[in-house]
Structure formats: C-alpha cells, structure tokens
ROKE-588417 format. One record per residue: residue number from 1; residue in three letters; x, y, z of N, C-alpha, C, O in turn. Coordinates in steps of 0.2 Angstrom, whole numbers, plus 2048, in hexadecimal, padded with zeros to 3 digits. Example, Ala and Ser with C-alpha at 12.3 -4.5 7.8 and 13.67 -1.06 7.14 Angstrom:
2
{node 1, 'ALA', {842, 7E4, 827}, {83E, 7EA, 827}, {842, 7F0, 827}, {847, 7EF, 82A}}
{node 2, 'SER', {840, 7F5, 823}, {844, 7FB, 824}, {840, 800, 827}, {843, 806, 828}}
***
This chain:
185
{node 1, 'MET', {7A3, 821, 7EA}, {7AA, 823, 7EA}, {7AC, 81A, 7EB}, {7A9, 816, 7EE}}
{node 2, 'LEU', {7B2, 81A, 7E7}, {7B4, 814, 7E9}, {7BB, 813, 7ED}, {7C0, 816, 7EC}}
{node 3, 'ILE', {7BA, 80F, 7F1}, {7C1, 810, 7F7}, {7C5, 80A, 7F7}, {7C1, 805, 7F5}}
{node 4, 'GLU', {7CA, 808, 7F7}, {7CF, 806, 7F7}, {7CF, 7FF, 7FE}, {7D1, 801, 803}}
{node 5, 'ALA', {7CC, 7F9, 7FD}, {7CC, 7F5, 801}, {7D3, 7F1, 802}, {7D7, 7EF, 7FD}}
{node 6, 'GLU', {7D5, 7F0, 806}, {7DD, 7EE, 807}, {7DE, 7E9, 80D}, {7DB, 7E9, 812}}
{node 7, 'LEU', {7E2, 7E4, 80A}, {7E4, 7E2, 812}, {7EB, 7E0, 811}, {7ED, 7DF, 80C}}
{node 8, 'THR', {7EE, 7DF, 816}, {7F6, 7DF, 817}, {7F8, 7D9, 81A}, {7F6, 7D9, 820}}
{node 9, 'ALA', {7FB, 7D5, 819}, {7FE, 7D0, 81D}, {805, 7D0, 81D}, {808, 7D3, 819}}
{node 10, 'VAL', {807, 7CB, 823}, {80E, 7CB, 825}, {810, 7C4, 823}, {810, 7BF, 827}}
{node 11, 'LEU', {813, 7C3, 81C}, {814, 7BC, 819}, {818, 7B6, 81F}, {81D, 7B7, 822}}
{node 12, 'ARG', {815, 7B2, 81F}, {819, 7AD, 823}, {81F, 7A7, 81D}, {825, 7A6, 81D}}
{node 13, 'ASP', {81A, 7A5, 817}, {81D, 7A2, 813}, {81D, 7A6, 80C}, {819, 7A4, 808}}
{node 14, 'PRO', {822, 7AC, 80B}, {821, 7AE, 805}, {822, 7AD, 7FE}, {820, 7B0, 7F9}}
{node 15, 'GLY', {826, 7A6, 7FE}, {826, 7A1, 7F9}, {820, 79F, 7F5}, {81F, 79F, 7EF}}
{node 16, 'ARG', {81C, 79D, 7FA}, {816, 799, 7F9}, {810, 79F, 7F6}, {80C, 79E, 7F2}}
{node 17, 'VAL', {812, 7A4, 7F8}, {80D, 7A8, 7F8}, {80E, 7AC, 7F0}, {80A, 7AE, 7EC}}
{node 18, 'ARG', {815, 7AC, 7EF}, {817, 7AF, 7E9}, {815, 7A9, 7E3}, {813, 7AA, 7DE}}
{node 19, 'ALA', {816, 7A2, 7E5}, {815, 79F, 7E0}, {80C, 79E, 7E0}, {80A, 79D, 7DA}}
{node 20, 'GLU', {809, 79D, 7E3}, {802, 79D, 7E3}, {7FF, 7A5, 7DE}, {7FB, 7A5, 7D9}}
{node 21, 'LEU', {802, 7A9, 7E0}, {800, 7AF, 7DC}, {805, 7AF, 7D5}, {804, 7B4, 7D1}}
{node 22, 'ALA', {809, 7AB, 7D3}, {80B, 7AA, 7CD}, {806, 7A6, 7C8}, {805, 7A7, 7C2}}
{node 23, 'GLY', {802, 7A2, 7CC}, {7FE, 79E, 7C8}, {7F7, 7A3, 7C6}, {7F2, 7A0, 7C3}}
{node 24, 'ARG', {7F8, 7A9, 7C8}, {7F0, 7AE, 7C8}, {7F2, 7B3, 7C2}, {7EE, 7B6, 7BE}}
{node 25, 'ALA', {7FB, 7B5, 7C2}, {7FE, 7BB, 7BE}, {804, 7BB, 7BE}, {807, 7B8, 7C2}}
{node 26, 'LEU', {807, 7BE, 7B8}, {80F, 7C1, 7B8}, {80F, 7C6, 7BE}, {80B, 7CB, 7C0}}
{node 27, 'PRO', {813, 7C3, 7C1}, {818, 7CD, 7C6}, {819, 7D1, 7C2}, {81C, 7D0, 7BD}}
{node 28, 'GLU', {818, 7D7, 7C3}, {81A, 7DD, 7C2}, {820, 7DF, 7C7}, {81F, 7E2, 7CC}}
{node 29, 'SER', {827, 7DF, 7C6}, {82B, 7E1, 7CB}, {82B, 7E8, 7CA}, {82C, 7EB, 7C5}}
{node 30, 'CYS', {82B, 7EC, 7D2}, {82D, 7F3, 7D0}, {830, 7F5, 7D8}, {830, 7F1, 7DD}}
{node 31, 'VAL', {832, 7FC, 7D8}, {834, 7FF, 7DF}, {830, 804, 7E0}, {82F, 809, 7DB}}
{node 32, 'TYR', {82E, 804, 7E5}, {82A, 80C, 7E7}, {82F, 80F, 7ED}, {833, 80C, 7F1}}
{node 33, 'ALA', {82E, 816, 7EA}, {833, 81B, 7F0}, {82D, 81F, 7F2}, {82A, 823, 7EF}}
{node 34, 'ASP', {82B, 81D, 7F7}, {827, 821, 7FC}, {828, 826, 801}, {82B, 825, 806}}
{node 35, 'THR', {826, 82D, 7FF}, {827, 833, 804}, {821, 835, 806}, {81D, 837, 803}}
{node 36, 'TYR', {81F, 833, 80E}, {819, 836, 810}, {81B, 83D, 813}, {821, 83E, 815}}
{node 37, 'TYR', {815, 842, 814}, {815, 849, 815}, {811, 84A, 81B}, {80C, 846, 81B}}
{node 38, 'ASP', {812, 84E, 820}, {80E, 850, 824}, {80D, 858, 826}, {80F, 85C, 822}}
{node 39, 'ARG', {80B, 85B, 82C}, {80C, 860, 82E}, {811, 85F, 835}, {810, 85B, 839}}
{node 40, 'PRO', {816, 863, 835}, {81A, 863, 83C}, {818, 861, 842}, {81C, 860, 847}}
{node 41, 'ASP', {811, 860, 843}, {80E, 85E, 849}, {80A, 857, 848}, {806, 855, 84B}}
{node 42, 'ARG', {80E, 853, 842}, {80A, 84D, 83F}, {802, 84B, 842}, {7FF, 846, 844}}
{node 43, 'GLY', {7FF, 853, 840}, {7F7, 852, 840}, {7F5, 84F, 83C}, {7F1, 84A, 83E}}
{node 44, 'LEU', {7F6, 84F, 834}, {7F2, 84B, 831}, {7F3, 842, 832}, {7EE, 83E, 831}}
{node 45, 'ASP', {7F9, 841, 833}, {7FA, 839, 835}, {7F7, 838, 83B}, {7F5, 832, 83C}}
{node 46, 'THR', {7F5, 83C, 83E}, {7F2, 839, 846}, {7EA, 83B, 844}, {7E6, 838, 848}}
{node 47, 'ALA', {7E8, 83E, 840}, {7E2, 83E, 83E}, {7E1, 839, 839}, {7DC, 839, 835}}
{node 48, 'GLY', {7E5, 834, 839}, {7E3, 82E, 831}, {7E5, 832, 82C}, {7E3, 82D, 829}}
{node 49, 'TYR', {7E6, 836, 828}, {7E8, 83A, 824}, {7EF, 838, 821}, {7F4, 836, 825}}
{node 50, 'GLU', {7EF, 838, 819}, {7F7, 836, 816}, {7F7, 839, 811}, {7F1, 83A, 80E}}
{node 51, 'VAL', {7FD, 83D, 80F}, {7FF, 841, 808}, {806, 83D, 807}, {80B, 83D, 80A}}
{node 52, 'ARG', {804, 839, 800}, {80A, 835, 800}, {80D, 837, 7F8}, {809, 838, 7F3}}
{node 53, 'VAL', {814, 837, 7F7}, {817, 838, 7F1}, {81A, 831, 7F0}, {81E, 82E, 7F4}}
{node 54, 'ARG', {818, 82D, 7E9}, {81B, 829, 7E8}, {81E, 827, 7E1}, {81B, 826, 7DC}}
{node 55, 'ALA', {825, 826, 7E1}, {829, 825, 7DB}, {828, 81D, 7D9}, {828, 81A, 7DE}}
{node 56, 'VAL', {826, 81A, 7D4}, {826, 814, 7D3}, {82A, 812, 7CD}, {828, 814, 7C7}}
{node 57, 'THR', {82E, 80E, 7CC}, {833, 80C, 7C9}, {831, 805, 7C6}, {831, 7FF, 7C9}}
{node 58, 'ARG', {831, 805, 7C0}, {832, 7FE, 7BB}, {836, 7FF, 7B8}, {836, 804, 7B4}}
{node 59, 'GLY', {83D, 7F9, 7B7}, {842, 7FA, 7B6}, {845, 802, 7B3}, {848, 805, 7B8}}
{node 60, 'GLU', {845, 804, 7AE}, {848, 80B, 7AD}, {843, 810, 7AD}, {845, 816, 7AC}}
{node 61, 'ASP', {83D, 80F, 7AE}, {837, 814, 7AC}, {834, 814, 7B5}, {833, 80F, 7B8}}
{node 62, 'THR', {833, 81B, 7B8}, {831, 81E, 7BD}, {82C, 822, 7BC}, {82D, 827, 7B7}}
{node 63, 'GLN', {826, 822, 7C0}, {820, 825, 7C0}, {81E, 827, 7C7}, {81D, 822, 7CB}}
{node 64, 'THR', {81D, 82E, 7C8}, {81C, 831, 7CE}, {813, 832, 7CE}, {80F, 832, 7CA}}
{node 65, 'PHE', {812, 831, 7D6}, {80A, 831, 7D8}, {80A, 835, 7DD}, {80F, 835, 7E1}}
{node 66, 'LEU', {805, 839, 7DE}, {803, 83D, 7E4}, {7FD, 839, 7E6}, {7F9, 837, 7E2}}
{node 67, 'THR', {7FB, 838, 7EC}, {7F6, 833, 7F0}, {7F4, 837, 7F4}, {7F9, 83A, 7F7}}
{node 68, 'TYR', {7EF, 839, 7F6}, {7EB, 83C, 7FD}, {7E7, 837, 7FF}, {7E4, 834, 7FA}}
{node 69, 'LYS', {7E6, 834, 806}, {7E2, 82F, 809}, {7E0, 832, 80E}, {7E4, 836, 812}}
{node 70, 'GLU', {7D8, 831, 810}, {7D4, 833, 814}, {7D6, 82E, 81B}, {7DA, 829, 81B}}
{node 71, 'PRO', {7D2, 830, 821}, {7D2, 82A, 826}, {7CE, 824, 824}, {7C9, 824, 820}}
{node 72, 'ALA', {7D1, 81F, 826}, {7CD, 817, 825}, {7C5, 817, 828}, {7C3, 81A, 82D}}
{node 73, 'VAL', {7C2, 814, 822}, {7BB, 814, 825}, {7B9, 80C, 827}, {7B4, 80B, 829}}
{node 74, 'THR', {7BF, 807, 827}, {7BD, 800, 829}, {7C3, 7FF, 82E}, {7C8, 803, 82E}}
{node 75, 'GLU', {7C3, 7F9, 832}, {7C7, 7F8, 836}, {7CD, 7F4, 835}, {7D1, 7F1, 838}}
{node 76, 'TRP', {7CD, 7F5, 82D}, {7D3, 7F2, 829}, {7D5, 7F7, 827}, {7D8, 7F5, 822}}
{node 77, 'GLY', {7D5, 7FF, 828}, {7D7, 802, 823}, {7D6, 804, 81C}, {7DB, 807, 819}}
{node 78, 'ALA', {7D1, 803, 81A}, {7CE, 806, 813}, {7CD, 80E, 815}, {7CA, 811, 819}}
{node 79, 'LYS', {7D0, 810, 810}, {7D1, 818, 80F}, {7CD, 81A, 808}, {7CC, 816, 804}}
{node 80, 'PRO', {7CB, 820, 808}, {7CA, 824, 803}, {7CF, 825, 800}, {7D2, 829, 803}}
{node 81, 'GLU', {7D1, 824, 7FB}, {7D8, 825, 7F7}, {7D7, 82B, 7F1}, {7D4, 829, 7EC}}
{node 82, 'TYR', {7DA, 830, 7F1}, {7DB, 833, 7EB}, {7E4, 834, 7E8}, {7E9, 836, 7EB}}
{node 83, 'GLU', {7E3, 831, 7E2}, {7EA, 831, 7DF}, {7EA, 836, 7D9}, {7E5, 837, 7D7}}
{node 84, 'THR', {7F0, 838, 7D6}, {7F2, 83A, 7CE}, {7F9, 83A, 7CD}, {7FD, 83A, 7D2}}
{node 85, 'THR', {7FA, 83A, 7C7}, {802, 838, 7C5}, {803, 83F, 7C5}, {7FF, 844, 7C5}}
{node 86, 'VAL', {809, 840, 7C6}, {80E, 847, 7C8}, {813, 846, 7C2}, {815, 841, 7BF}}
{node 87, 'GLY', {815, 84D, 7C0}, {81B, 84D, 7BB}, {821, 84D, 7BD}, {826, 84A, 7BB}}
{node 88, 'ASP', {821, 852, 7C3}, {828, 856, 7C6}, {826, 855, 7CE}, {822, 859, 7D1}}
{node 89, 'SER', {82A, 851, 7D1}, {828, 84F, 7D9}, {82A, 856, 7DC}, {826, 85A, 7DF}}
{node 90, 'SER', {831, 858, 7DA}, {834, 85F, 7DE}, {82E, 863, 7DE}, {82C, 863, 7E4}}
{node 91, 'VAL', {829, 866, 7D9}, {824, 86B, 7DB}, {821, 869, 7DF}, {820, 86D, 7E3}}
{node 92, 'LEU', {81E, 862, 7E1}, {81A, 860, 7E9}, {81E, 862, 7EC}, {81C, 866, 7F0}}
{node 93, 'ARG', {825, 860, 7ED}, {829, 862, 7F2}, {82A, 869, 7F4}, {82C, 86A, 7FA}}
{node 94, 'ALA', {829, 86E, 7EF}, {828, 875, 7F0}, {823, 877, 7F3}, {824, 87C, 7F6}}
{node 95, 'VAL', {81C, 874, 7F1}, {816, 875, 7F2}, {815, 874, 7F9}, {813, 878, 7FC}}
{node 96, 'PHE', {816, 86E, 7FB}, {815, 86A, 800}, {81A, 86F, 807}, {817, 870, 80C}}
{node 97, 'GLY', {820, 871, 806}, {822, 876, 80A}, {821, 87D, 80A}, {822, 880, 80F}}
{node 98, 'GLY', {81E, 87F, 804}, {81A, 886, 805}, {813, 885, 808}, {80F, 889, 809}}
{node 99, 'LEU', {812, 880, 809}, {809, 87E, 80D}, {80B, 87B, 816}, {807, 87A, 81B}}
{node 100, 'GLY', {812, 87C, 817}, {815, 879, 81E}, {814, 872, 81F}, {812, 871, 825}}
{node 101, 'LEU', {814, 86D, 81B}, {816, 867, 81B}, {81D, 866, 81B}, {820, 86A, 818}}
{node 102, 'VAL', {81E, 860, 81E}, {825, 85D, 81D}, {825, 856, 81D}, {820, 853, 81F}}
{node 103, 'GLU', {82A, 852, 81C}, {82B, 84C, 81A}, {82B, 848, 820}, {830, 84A, 823}}
{node 104, 'LEU', {827, 843, 820}, {823, 841, 828}, {82A, 83A, 827}, {82F, 83A, 82B}}
{node 105, 'ILE', {829, 837, 821}, {82E, 830, 822}, {82E, 82F, 819}, {829, 831, 816}}
{node 106, 'ALA', {834, 82B, 817}, {835, 828, 811}, {839, 821, 811}, {83E, 820, 815}}
{node 107, 'PHE', {836, 81F, 80C}, {83A, 818, 80E}, {839, 814, 806}, {836, 817, 801}}
{node 108, 'ARG', {83B, 80E, 805}, {83B, 80A, 7FE}, {837, 804, 7FF}, {837, 802, 805}}
{node 109, 'LYS', {833, 801, 7FA}, {82F, 7FC, 7FA}, {833, 7F9, 7F4}, {834, 7FC, 7EF}}
{node 110, 'HIS', {834, 7F1, 7F5}, {835, 7ED, 7EF}, {82F, 7EB, 7EE}, {82C, 7E8, 7F3}}
{node 111, 'CYS', {82B, 7EB, 7E8}, {824, 7E7, 7E7}, {825, 7E2, 7E2}, {82A, 7E3, 7DE}}
{node 112, 'GLU', {820, 7DC, 7E2}, {81F, 7D8, 7DC}, {817, 7D9, 7DC}, {813, 7D7, 7E0}}
{node 113, 'ASN', {814, 7DD, 7D7}, {80C, 7DE, 7D7}, {809, 7D9, 7D2}, {80B, 7D8, 7CC}}
{node 114, 'TYR', {803, 7D5, 7D3}, {801, 7D1, 7D0}, {7FA, 7D3, 7D0}, {7F6, 7D2, 7D5}}
{node 115, 'ARG', {7F7, 7D4, 7C8}, {7EF, 7D5, 7C8}, {7ED, 7D1, 7C5}, {7F0, 7CF, 7BF}}
{node 116, 'PHE', {7E6, 7CE, 7C8}, {7E2, 7C9, 7C8}, {7DA, 7C9, 7C9}, {7D9, 7CE, 7CD}}
{node 117, 'THR', {7D6, 7C7, 7C7}, {7D0, 7C7, 7C8}, {7CE, 7C2, 7CD}, {7D0, 7BC, 7CD}}
{node 118, 'ALA', {7C8, 7C4, 7D2}, {7C6, 7BE, 7D7}, {7C1, 7BE, 7D9}, {7BF, 7C4, 7DB}}
{node 119, 'GLN', {7BB, 7BA, 7D8}, {7B4, 7BA, 7DA}, {7B3, 7C2, 7D7}, {7B3, 7C6, 7DA}}
{node 120, 'GLY', {7B4, 7C3, 7D0}, {7B1, 7C8, 7CE}, {7B6, 7CF, 7CF}, {7B5, 7D4, 7CA}}
{node 121, 'ARG', {7B9, 7D0, 7D3}, {7BC, 7D5, 7D5}, {7C3, 7D5, 7D2}, {7C7, 7D0, 7D2}}
{node 122, 'ASP', {7C4, 7DC, 7D0}, {7CD, 7DC, 7CD}, {7D0, 7DF, 7D3}, {7CE, 7E3, 7D6}}
{node 123, 'LEU', {7D6, 7DA, 7D4}, {7DB, 7DA, 7DA}, {7E1, 7DC, 7D9}, {7E3, 7DB, 7D3}}
{node 124, 'VAL', {7E5, 7DF, 7DD}, {7EC, 7E0, 7DD}, {7EF, 7DA, 7E3}, {7EB, 7D9, 7E7}}
{node 125, 'ALA', {7F4, 7D9, 7E2}, {7F8, 7D4, 7E8}, {7FD, 7D5, 7E6}, {800, 7D4, 7E1}}
{node 126, 'THR', {801, 7DB, 7ED}, {809, 7DB, 7EC}, {80B, 7D7, 7F2}, {809, 7D6, 7F8}}
{node 127, 'VAL', {812, 7D6, 7F0}, {816, 7D2, 7F3}, {81C, 7D8, 7F6}, {821, 7D9, 7F2}}
{node 128, 'VAL', {81C, 7DB, 7FC}, {81F, 7DF, 7FD}, {826, 7DE, 801}, {825, 7DA, 806}}
{node 129, 'GLN', {82C, 7E1, 801}, {833, 7E1, 804}, {834, 7E7, 805}, {833, 7EB, 801}}
{node 130, 'ILE', {835, 7E9, 80C}, {838, 7F0, 80E}, {83E, 7F0, 80F}, {83E, 7F1, 815}}
{node 131, 'PRO', {845, 7F1, 80D}, {84B, 7EF, 810}, {84C, 7F1, 817}, {84F, 7ED, 81A}}
{node 132, 'GLU', {848, 7F5, 81A}, {849, 7F8, 820}, {846, 7F3, 826}, {848, 7F3, 82C}}
{node 133, 'LEU', {842, 7EF, 822}, {83F, 7EB, 826}, {841, 7E3, 825}, {83C, 7DF, 825}}
{node 134, 'GLU', {848, 7E2, 824}, {84B, 7DA, 821}, {847, 7D5, 826}, {847, 7D5, 82C}}
{node 135, 'GLY', {846, 7D0, 821}, {844, 7C9, 824}, {83C, 7CB, 824}, {839, 7C6, 827}}
{node 136, 'GLN', {838, 7D0, 822}, {832, 7D1, 821}, {82E, 7D1, 81A}, {82E, 7D6, 817}}
{node 137, 'THR', {82B, 7CB, 819}, {826, 7CD, 812}, {81F, 7CE, 813}, {81B, 7CB, 817}}
{node 138, 'PHE', {81D, 7D3, 80F}, {814, 7D5, 812}, {812, 7D3, 80A}, {815, 7D3, 805}}
{node 139, 'LEU', {80B, 7D1, 80C}, {806, 7D1, 805}, {801, 7D7, 806}, {800, 7D7, 80C}}
{node 140, 'GLU', {800, 7DA, 803}, {7FB, 7DE, 802}, {7F6, 7DD, 7FC}, {7F7, 7DC, 7F7}}
{node 141, 'LEU', {7EE, 7DC, 7FF}, {7EB, 7DB, 7F9}, {7E4, 7E0, 7F8}, {7DF, 7E0, 7FB}}
{node 142, 'GLU', {7E5, 7E1, 7F3}, {7E0, 7E7, 7F2}, {7DB, 7E9, 7ED}, {7DD, 7E7, 7E8}}
{node 143, 'THR', {7D4, 7EC, 7EE}, {7CF, 7EC, 7E7}, {7CB, 7F1, 7EA}, {7CA, 7F2, 7F0}}
{node 144, 'MET', {7C8, 7F3, 7E4}, {7C5, 7FA, 7E4}, {7BD, 7F9, 7E7}, {7BA, 7F4, 7E5}}
{node 145, 'ALA', {7BB, 7FB, 7EA}, {7B2, 7F9, 7ED}, {7AF, 800, 7EF}, {7B3, 804, 7F2}}
{node 146, 'GLU', {7A9, 801, 7ED}, {7A4, 805, 7F2}, {7A4, 805, 7F8}, {7A5, 7FF, 7FB}}
{node 147, 'GLN', {7A3, 80B, 7FD}, {7A5, 80A, 804}, {79F, 804, 807}, {7A0, 801, 80C}}
{node 148, 'GLU', {798, 803, 802}, {794, 7FF, 805}, {795, 7F7, 805}, {792, 7F2, 808}}
{node 149, 'ASP', {79A, 7F7, 801}, {79D, 7F1, 7FE}, {7A3, 7EE, 800}, {7A6, 7E9, 7FE}}
{node 150, 'LEU', {7A6, 7F3, 805}, {7AD, 7F1, 808}, {7AD, 7EA, 80C}, {7B3, 7E7, 80D}}
{node 151, 'ALA', {7A8, 7E9, 80F}, {7A8, 7E4, 813}, {7A9, 7DD, 80F}, {7AD, 7D9, 811}}
{node 152, 'GLY', {7A6, 7DD, 809}, {7A5, 7D8, 803}, {7AE, 7D8, 800}, {7B1, 7D3, 7FF}}
{node 153, 'ALA', {7AF, 7DF, 7FF}, {7B6, 7DD, 7FC}, {7BB, 7DA, 801}, {7C0, 7D6, 800}}
{node 154, 'HIS', {7B9, 7DC, 806}, {7BF, 7D9, 80C}, {7BF, 7D1, 80D}, {7C3, 7CD, 80F}}
{node 155, 'ALA', {7B9, 7D0, 80C}, {7B7, 7C9, 80B}, {7BA, 7C5, 806}, {7BB, 7BF, 806}}
{node 156, 'VAL', {7BA, 7C8, 801}, {7BE, 7C6, 7FA}, {7C5, 7C6, 7FC}, {7C9, 7C1, 7FA}}
{node 157, 'LEU', {7C8, 7CB, 7FF}, {7CF, 7CA, 7FF}, {7D1, 7C7, 806}, {7D7, 7C6, 808}}
{node 158, 'ARG', {7CE, 7C5, 809}, {7CE, 7BE, 80F}, {7CF, 7BB, 80A}, {7D5, 7BA, 807}}
{node 159, 'ASP', {7CA, 7B8, 809}, {7CB, 7B0, 804}, {7CF, 7AF, 801}, {7D0, 7AA, 801}}
{node 160, 'VAL', {7D3, 7B5, 7FB}, {7D9, 7B4, 7F8}, {7DE, 7B4, 7FD}, {7E2, 7AF, 7FB}}
{node 161, 'LEU', {7DF, 7B7, 801}, {7E4, 7B7, 806}, {7E3, 7AF, 809}, {7E9, 7AC, 809}}
{node 162, 'HIS', {7DE, 7AC, 80B}, {7DF, 7A4, 80C}, {7E1, 79F, 806}, {7E3, 799, 805}}
{node 163, 'GLN', {7DF, 7A2, 802}, {7E1, 79E, 7FA}, {7E8, 79D, 7FA}, {7EB, 798, 7FA}}
{node 164, 'LEU', {7EB, 7A5, 7FB}, {7F3, 7A4, 7FA}, {7F7, 7A1, 7FF}, {7FD, 7A0, 7FD}}
{node 165, 'GLY', {7F5, 79F, 803}, {7F7, 79C, 808}, {7F8, 79F, 80E}, {7FC, 79D, 813}}
{node 166, 'GLY', {7F4, 7A6, 810}, {7F6, 7AA, 817}, {7F0, 7A8, 81A}, {7EC, 7A5, 818}}
{node 167, 'SER', {7F0, 7AC, 820}, {7EA, 7AA, 823}, {7E7, 7B3, 829}, {7EB, 7B8, 829}}
{node 168, 'THR', {7E2, 7B2, 82B}, {7DF, 7B8, 82E}, {7E5, 7BA, 833}, {7E6, 7C0, 833}}
{node 169, 'ASP', {7E8, 7B5, 837}, {7EC, 7B7, 83C}, {7F1, 7BA, 838}, {7F5, 7BB, 83D}}
{node 170, 'ASP', {7F5, 7BB, 832}, {7FB, 7BD, 82F}, {7F8, 7C6, 82D}, {7FD, 7CA, 82C}}
{node 171, 'LEU', {7F3, 7C8, 82D}, {7F0, 7CD, 82D}, {7F3, 7D5, 832}, {7F1, 7D7, 838}}
{node 172, 'THR', {7F5, 7D7, 82F}, {7F7, 7DF, 833}, {7F5, 7E5, 832}, {7F5, 7E7, 82C}}
{node 173, 'THR', {7F2, 7EA, 836}, {7F0, 7F0, 835}, {7F6, 7F3, 836}, {7F5, 7F8, 832}}
{node 174, 'GLU', {7FB, 7F4, 839}, {801, 7F6, 83A}, {804, 7FB, 834}, {806, 7F6, 830}}
{node 175, 'SER', {804, 7FF, 831}, {806, 803, 82D}, {80E, 803, 82B}, {812, 803, 82F}}
{node 176, 'TYR', {811, 804, 824}, {818, 801, 822}, {81C, 808, 826}, {822, 807, 829}}
{node 177, 'THR', {817, 80E, 825}, {81B, 814, 828}, {81E, 812, 830}, {823, 814, 833}}
{node 178, 'ASP', {818, 80F, 833}, {81A, 810, 83B}, {81F, 80B, 83C}, {824, 80B, 83F}}
{node 179, 'ARG', {81D, 805, 838}, {825, 800, 838}, {82C, 802, 836}, {830, 7FE, 838}}
{node 180, 'VAL', {82C, 806, 833}, {831, 809, 830}, {834, 80D, 836}, {839, 80C, 839}}
{node 181, 'ALA', {82F, 813, 837}, {830, 817, 83F}, {835, 813, 842}, {83B, 814, 842}}
{node 182, 'ALA', {830, 80D, 844}, {833, 80A, 84B}, {839, 807, 84A}, {83D, 807, 84E}}
{node 183, 'ARG', {83A, 804, 844}, {842, 802, 842}, {847, 806, 845}, {84B, 805, 849}}
{node 184, 'ARG', {846, 80E, 841}, {84A, 813, 842}, {84B, 815, 848}, {850, 818, 849}}
{node 185, 'ALA', {847, 815, 84B}, {847, 816, 853}, {84C, 814, 857}, {84C, 814, 85D}}
***
C-alpha cells in the first residue's frame, strides 16, 4: 500500500523558496476549500482519522475530492490515504449528516503546486497561504512510498527542503486545522 510521505515547514523566506522551486517546475496556482467532518464527540480527530471534502479551483474549473486518512504511521504524520473525485458535494453532506457526522472545521488555502522529480521520486511541493493565518507561509513536500520505504522518502524530502533554503528547524507537525481552530478561538 502506498502512503503519502509529507513534511510541512513554516517558511522564513518564501520568496527564496519560490525562486528555487521555479527553477524546477512551473507553479500551478489554485484555491483549496477544505471541509473536515467528524462525530460530534470529535472521536475521529482524536483517534487520528480525517474525513475531508476538498474543492480545488483552478481558474474557472472546480473539482471536488473526498479524502479519508487513517492515523499516522510515522512521527512526521505520514498517513494511509484514500481519495476519490466527487461529482456533487451536497450528496456527501447529506450522507455524512445521515451517518451522524458534523462539520468540524472549514477553511480556504491558496496554493502554488510545483511537480518535479528528485532522487528518482515524483514530488509535489506546495507553497501554502491560509488567509486566516496571515503572515505565515508554509511549504508542503510530498511523495508516495511503500510503508517500509517511508524513512527513505522522508530523507529525500528533508534533502529537498534544504536545497530549497529551508531547514529541519522549520518543520512542524501542527495541522492547519489546529492552527485555524486556535486562531478562531
């Protein structure tokens, strides 16, 4: 089973990172509208599960995805992930409501995705800004790996982070959902 190996860093110099990324790939700008669902007691979130509906808007086009993530299998939060496209997100809201799920949190992310290969791995680097977290810019580095190869995948991601001008001191495991919830509190 493939698992998404991911590292997230808080950027100190977003301009430098964008310039380094531009040397590797053209950016694809998009807006993600993320809505997370849970049981009223937050049992899924507490146990490390995620149920997310994401609408990705690129220009005039919007595509919706349903994502289910299981609890993390590494200290950096690599989670088994299942995702599919959705034709009508209102159907999901009806199904989730019928199953007793409620909206946990919803927010928007402005993203620039860069796709490239490093050390034989297909990577996606995403520069993320969340309007509610003004003044903070994040970098997500992702690649897919088998569970037994997650350490190697994370080593490649850390190496790419350093090449882009980041450091392991910039890494964070705090989720966007927790950051946004704390800002709203």
